[in-house]
N, C-alpha and C positions, 0 to 999 in steps of 0.2 A: 751468522746472525742476520745478514742481509737477506738471505734466501727465506729464512723463517719469517722475517718481517714483511717481505713482499707477498708471500702467500696469505699472511694474516690480514694485510691491508685489503687485498682483493676480496677476501671473504666479507670483510666489513662493508665494503661498498655495495656488494651485490644484493644485500637484503634490505637496503634503506631506500624507501620510496622517494626520499628527497633527492636521490641521485638519478631518478629515472629520466629527467629532462636532459641531463648531460650524458645519457646512455651509459652510465656507470653501474647501473643496477639491473638485476634480472627481474623482468616483470612478473615472472612466475614465482620466484623465490620471495618477493616482497609480500605475497599473499600468505606465506608461511610464517614470516617473522612476526607479524602482528604487533603486539605491544613491545616487542624486543627487536626493533628495526636493525640494530647493529649486530645481532646474533649471527654466529657462524652456523653452517649446516651441522657441523659436528657437535656444537653446543646444543642445538635443538634435539639432535638424536640422543645425546646423553641425558637430556632432561626427561626423557621417557623411561629411564632406567631399564634399558633393553636387556633381555636375557638371550636374544638371538638376533643376528643381523645378516644381511646379504650385502656384499660389496663388490660391485662390478664397475670399476672406475679406471680411468687412464686412456680410454679410447680417443677422447678429444685431444689428448696431448700429442698425438701423431696425426689424427684425422684432418684437423684444420689445415695443416701443412700440405697434406696430400690433396685435399679438395682444391687448393689454390695452385695445383700443378707444381708444387715445391718451388714457387717462384720467389720465395724469400719474404713475402708479405705477412706470412703467418708461421713463424718458426716453431719447431718442436720444442717441448720442454727439455731443459738440460737435465742430465742424469742426477746430479746431486739434489736438485729441487724435487724431482720425481721421487727419489729414494726417501727424502725427508717427508714428503706428503704421505706416501704409502705407510711408512713406518709409524708416523704420528697417528694416522687414522687407526691402524690396527692396534697399536699400543693403547690408545685411548678407549676404543670400543671394547676391548677385552679387559680393561682395567678393573671392572667390577665382576669379572668372571663370566661374561657373556660368551657364548659360542657363536659360530657363524660359518659362512661360506663365501669364498671369493672366486672370481673368474678373471681370466687373462684377456689380452687384447688381440683381436684378429688382425692378420695381415691385410692391409688395404687392397693388395693385389688379388684377393679372393672375392671381393664384393662387386656387384654389377655396375656400380657407379664408374668403375674403372675398366670393366671388361666388356661392356655392351657395344660401344661405338668401335667399329673395326678400323684398322689403320688404313684400309683402302675402300672408303665409302663412296668414292666418286664414280658413278655409273655413267659411261659415255652415252648411253641411250636416253638419259634424262636431261632436260633443259637445253637440248641442242649442244651438249658438251662435245660430242664427236666432231662437229664442224669447227670447233675452236682448237682442236688438237694440233693441226699444222702450224698455226700461229704460235701456240704455246711452245711447241718443239723448236720453232725458230729462235725464240727468245732463250729458252733453256739450252738450246744447242750452242749458242754463243757462250753461255756460262759454262757449259760442260767442257768446252775446249780449254777454258781457263783452269777449271778444276783438274783436268787431265794434265795440263802443263805443270801444275803445282803439285802433282802427285796426290790429289785429293779426290780420287775416283769414287770414294764412298759417298760423295755429295751429289753425284750425277742424278739428274731428274729427266725422265722420259715418260711422256704421257701416251696412252694407248686409246685408239678409237674403237676397240673391240672388247677389252676386258676392264674390270674395275681398276681404278687408279688410287695409289696411295696419296695421302695429303702431303704437302710440303710443310715442314716444321722448322722452327728455330731451335737449335740444340746448343745450349750455352756451354756444353762440355767441349764443343769444337773450338779450335783456334779461330779467332776472328781474322779473316783474310779480306776484310772490306777494302783496305788500302791496296792490296795486291790485285783485286778484281778491277778496281777503278783504274789503277795504273796500267794494267794489261789492255783494257779497252782504249784508254787514251793513247797508248803506244801503237795501236793497231790502225794502219792507214785505211783499212776497209770498214772500220766501225761507223764512220759517218754515213756510209752507204746503207749499213744495217739500220741506222736510226731513221733514214728516210722511208724504210719499209714499214716503219711504225706510224707513218704519216706525219713525221716531224721534219723540220729543216735540218740540214747538216750542222748548222750552228748550234743545235741543241745537243750535239754529241757529248761535250764535257759534262753537261748537266745530267744526261741519261747515264753516263758512265759512273758518276758519283752516286746517283740514286740506286743503280743496280748493285754497286759495291756495298752500300749501306744496307740494302734490303736482304742481300744473299750472302753476307759475310760469314754467317753461322747457320746456314740452312742446309737441309738434306731432305730426301724423301723418307717418310716414316716407314718403319718395318713392323713386322708382327710382334716384335719385342717391345714396342712402344705402347703405352696405354693412354688412350684419349679419355678425358673426363666426360661424363654424360652430357653436360650442357654444351659441349663442343658441337654436338649435332645441330644445335640451333644457329651456329655461325658459319659452318663449313659451306663454302660456295656463295656466301653472301658478301656484299661490298662492305668493307670496314669504313665507316664514315670518317673516322679520325685520319686514316690513311688517305682517303679521298681528298679531304680538306688540305692535308699537308702537301700532297702532290699538286693540287690545284693552285696552292699558294706559290708554286714554282713556275706558274704560267703554263703548265701542261694543259692541253685541251681536256675538257671534262671526260670525253670518251676514253682517252689514254689514261687519265688519272683513275678512272673506274676500272679499266682493264688491269692495272697494276695494284689493285686494292681488294682482290677477291680472296677471301680467307681460305687458306689451305691450298690455293691454286697458284696465284701469282704473289700473294702476300703470305709468307710463312706463318703458320699458327704460332702465336706467342707462347711462352713458357707456361703460362697459367692454364693452357688447354691440354697439356701433355705431361705425362710422367715418363721420362726416358729410363732406360735400364739402370743408369747410374743413380738416378733419383729413387727408383724403386728399391735398389739395393740399400741405399742409405736409410730409407724409411723402415724397411724390414729389419735392418740391423739394429736400429734404435728400438723397434718393437720387441725384438728378441731380448735386448738388454732390459727393457721395462718388464717384460714377462718373467725374466729371471728374478727381478726384485719382488714381483707379486707372488711368485711361487715360493720364494724363500720366506717371505713374511707369513704366508699362509701356513707353511710347514712349521715354522718356529712357534706359531701360536696354536698349533694343533687344529687348524680350521679345515673345513671341507674345501675342496678345490675343483673348479670346473675348467676344463681345457676348451674354452669357447673358440680359441684359435683353431684347434683341430676340427671342431664341429663345422666351422665355416669353410675350412679347406675341404672337408668331406662334401659339403653342399656344392662346392665349386667343381669337384672332380668326379661327378657322377650322381650325387644326390644322397639323401638320407631317408630311409623308409621307416615310417612309424605307423603301425596299424595298416589301414587301407591306403595310405598316402605316401608318396615319395616327393620330397621337396628338393629343389635344386636352386642354384644361384642364378638361373636365367631370369632376366628382368621380365616381369609380367607373367610369363608362362610357367616359371619355376615354382611360384607360390610361396617361396621362402622370403623374398624381399619386397618391400613396398616400392612405390614408383619413383622414389628418390634414389634408389639403388644403394642406399646406405643402411637404412633401418629395416629390421625384419617386419614381416606382416604379423597380424595377431596370431596366425597359425604358426609362423616361424618362432614367435616368442613363446608359444605353448610348447613347441619342441624344445626350446632352450630351457624353459621352466622344468620340464621333465628331467633334463640333464642335471639341473640344480638339485632336484629331489633325489635322484639316484646317487649323487655325490654325498648328499647329507646322510642317506641310508648307509653308504659305505663307511663313512667316518664316524657317525654317532649311533649306528645300529638301530636307526629308526625303521619304519616299515611303510613308507609311502608307496613303494612299488608292490610289495607283498600284499598290501591291503587294497590294492586297486585304486589308489588315490592319484595316480598319474593322470594327466590330462589326455582326453581324446582329442587330438589336434584337429580332427574333422569338424568339431563343434565350433571352431574359430575361423573367421573369414580371412580371405586373402586381400581384402581391402580394395578390390577393383572389380568392375563388371565383367562377367564371363564373356560379354560381347567383344572385349578387347583381345581375347585369345584367338 
């Protein structure tokens, strides 16, 4: 009852313009509700007495979680709530005999929002990075000794002045060894000398030990198995202002505070910028479970079914050819995805629409394909200037 009520209340809020100021309403949906501001989407659909419907829903039940780097601020929908919503939608939409087509949810690991930024984007030839490598390796060298002593060699970070470097990330799946790092530095009689190499007095050694422990207690170099979200490209290599302010508040000189606040270099990228393999597995596992619900509901109701998940996997693994065009999941140049790396381009949606029509043909013996009614995807743009290619 609680789950049903929660979904019901959300739908009520979204269509009422009175809730816009509190950001509880959807500004697009309120244009649809008109004189029935508390109507649900499903109620508006049924008011049209539909004989056929298309239902591609559920993507946002996992996507929001993934876009936030699975940092917990936008949790995925729980399975019982998802099952209730899908079965309610299908049961209601087919209650008067309507036919329809459903599609499932793509794995987020196939879309360019998560596959465009490489794990090793730091070019030593840019921004004078190569000149900083010796200093960085001095700092990480001290940390690496602690990691080695603790048997945590998977956390070792070494920068190169000749090849691209992986970013440093915070991995919440790692055991937090902040206290051990701080303790090891404080117990090392040579650590105060190390601190002076940073331009600080020996008396700052306990403070630096504490700061290093806090900063690197769950850090490691990213690997090719980590996925960086697209917006991370805007912060990597930049000074994090919050970190700079926090370090400055400890009376560290501005130059030192800045040196220890460089995103992905001296400041591990926060969870919101990265999907680790464990987070990817969790999201894909939930997606698989949701897709089982969708496929089951479609089958039980005799509806046409589109495997959108497989289509996007095909885009990501070599591309899909339609007529004179081959679309891939490469950002910009692939033609399949818009610049946010999440939504398809108009051409990509034309490709998807063709899959819907083919599925309808297969289920209901219609003739979209035989009659030449499929879209020529070349008639639809890729939503960016060719000059970007």
